[in-house]
C-alpha positions, 0 to 999 in steps of 0.5 A, a space after each residue: 721469658 716466662 718461668 712456672 713450676 710445674 710437674 714434667 712428664 714424657 709422652 709415656 707420663 709414668 715418672 713425673 718431676 717437678 722443676 721450673 719450665 723456662 721459656 727463653 725467646 732469644 739465644 740470649 735469654 736462652 743463655 741467661 737461663 743456663 747461667 741462673 740455672 741453679 744447683 740442679 742444673 738445666 736440660 733443653 726440652 721440644 715437643 715432649 716426645 720422648 716418651 721417658 725422663 730425658 727432657 725432665 729435671 727434677 728440681 730444676 730448669 727445663 728449657 722449653 725451646 719451642 719459641 725459638 722456631 725460625 726457618 733461616 733460610 733454604 737453598 733449594 739448589 744444594 737442598 738444605 735448610 739452616 733453622 732453629 733447633 725448636 722448629 717442628 719437623 710438622 713445620 719444615 714438611 709444611 714449609 720444604 714440601 710445596 718446594 720439593 724437598 722432605 725432611 731426610 728423617 722422620 719418626 712415627 711422629 712429626 711433632 718432634 723438633 730439630 734440637 729433640 731429632 738431634 738430641 735423640 738421633 732419632 731413626 725412621 723407616 729408611 735407616 737401612 738406607 739412610 741413618 739416622 737424624 744426624 747423618 744428615 746434619 752438616 753443622 750446628 750451633 751449641 751453646 755450651 756450659 761455658 756460655 759460649 756458642 760454638 760451631 760444631 761441624 759433623 765429624 768432630 768428636 763433639 759432633 759425635 757426642 752430641 748427636 744421641 747425647 740427650 742434649 748433656 753437652 749443651 743446648 743446640 740453637 741452630 742447624 744446618 739439615 741436608 733434605 730428600 727431594 722429592 716429586 709428589 706428596 704422596 707415597 707409592 706404598 707396597 702391602 703384604 701379610 707375613 705369617 709369622 716372624 721367620 717368614 717377616 725376617 725373610 721377607 724384610 731380608 730379601 727385599 728391604 733393598 728394593 724400597 726406601 722405606 720399610 715397616 712391619 707391624 706385629 701381633 705380639 699376641 698371635 701365639 704357637 706357628 702364628 708367633 709374630 705374624 706381620 704386617 709389612 709395608 714399604 714403600 718410596 715417594 712417588 712419581 708424578 705419574 704414578 698419580 691420577 690426573 687430577 692429583 698431578 695438577 698439585 703434585 705437593 700439596 700437603 694436608 694432613 688430617 687430625 681427628 679429635 683428641 683422645 679423651 682425658 679419661 680412658 678406662 684402665 682396661 680399654 687396652 687389656 688383651 682382650 681388647 687389644 686381641 680383637 685389635 690385632 685379629 681384625 688388623 691383621 685379617 684386614 690388611 691385604 695379602 699382597 698390594 702393590 702401588 698403593 698410592 698414600 698421604 705422608 701422612 698416612 704412611 708415616 705418621 697414623 698416629 699423629 691424626 689423633 692428638 694426646 694418643 697417648 692417653 688411651 693407655 689410661 692414668 696410668 701412662 705407657 712403658 715403651 719399650 724399643 731395642 735393637 739385637 744385631 744381625 746374626 742374632 735372630 735367635 735372641 729376638 725370636 726368643 724376645 718375641 715368643 716371651 712378649 707373646 707368651 705373657 699376653 703383653 697387649 701392645 697395639 702398636 709393636 713395630 718392627 724395622 731392620 737398621 742399616 750401617 751404625 751412626 758415629 754418634 757415641 749414644 745413638 741408638 742404631 747398630 745394624 741389626 732388627 729393632 723392635 719397638 713395643 707400648 705397653 700400659 704401665 699397669 701391667 703386673 710385674 711389667 718392671 722385673 719382666 723388662 729386666 730380663 729382657 734388658 739382660 737378654 739384649 745386653 747379652 746378644 750386644 743390643 741395646 735399648 733407645 735412651 730416648 724411650 727409656 725410664 727405668 733401664 738400671 745404669 750397670 747395664 748401659 756400658 754394656 749396651 753402649 761401648 762409647 760410653 766412658 769417651 762420652 762421660 769424659 769429654 762431657 767432664 771436661 766440658 761441663 764440670 759442674 753439671 750445668 747441664 743434666 736431667 732425671 735421665 743423665 743422674 739416674 744412668 750416671 751420664 
């Protein structure tokens, strides 16, 4: 078991802190590392795709769980897999797809671990019908602060505190995940343009029930009558008879393409308003007004940015400040105001994604609630960005919404209880389960979790 003192940061690269990085290779080594964590405690870390400070622990231990990456069993009849928490969704897709199974939920990157997917209770383009990742986890093994390993079943309080609990109830060691059956490795995709935000919301409301997956890219630099103009893509797993004859010979083949890494040194002004405005104009104009039945690879539809390793470098040395919030249905005017403020300020976000969420999940700190979710990435160098996002936080909270903790490194702690009404129950269970603060993180200290 190796240990190094290193600077650790999230995917956004905005708030690095120093910690001992330990790489356990077994469950026993994981337990030993937790016992020896010291006064500043420990936190588990997967592939580092959480943008903020949830997998950082200044002055303490960070446990890199990626060496625990075994797929233990697959039940092709029941459609379940038992695997270590360090297994990535990428690896699961590689193993499962040839057998006709797919992960039940995937975010915009497949390079997240199963443990991270549970800790952040990740969501994807199918939340309106499938919910979050933990809804499809039937049980898990959890290393708790007293050193014991507990089998935690779905529907229990400890499960609900762990799902979305950002690793603060313990370390997930293994999980049993329920899968989605597929016949091919391709998607049938419908694409259409929406002229403004109201047009987009009307299309999503009217048609989302017809699709398993749905997502919209928004041009946040468009103003006036074009504010919120969008490209909407919705799709389903393609049946075999939708494939051309040649592709039917190997309907489940999976070969995602990888492009060269983004350069380590990128000019700070590359993603300025001018360049992003030009990109957005081209992206909107090149999208078809309406196209149905296009066949796309899974990686193209779900994970387009994964084709460029280290793509977050494109924001330059200052890094990326992500911002994702949800406001409930009935608060569309709040969404309009926020999009309008982003547009008027000229926020140069290449990635701006709107989705509809379905029923909320039982996780006490799970992010999704029924409503509209907008996710964007902003260059950290933007003048006045912190104060501007503080104002948006207040507006989101007043509308009954919340921000996503897995993408946060700056939320004011006084807003947390308003956004997450089960916060007191989470704190009480954590205090009972871990009175000495064995599991902690920069996020936990910042928000007094």
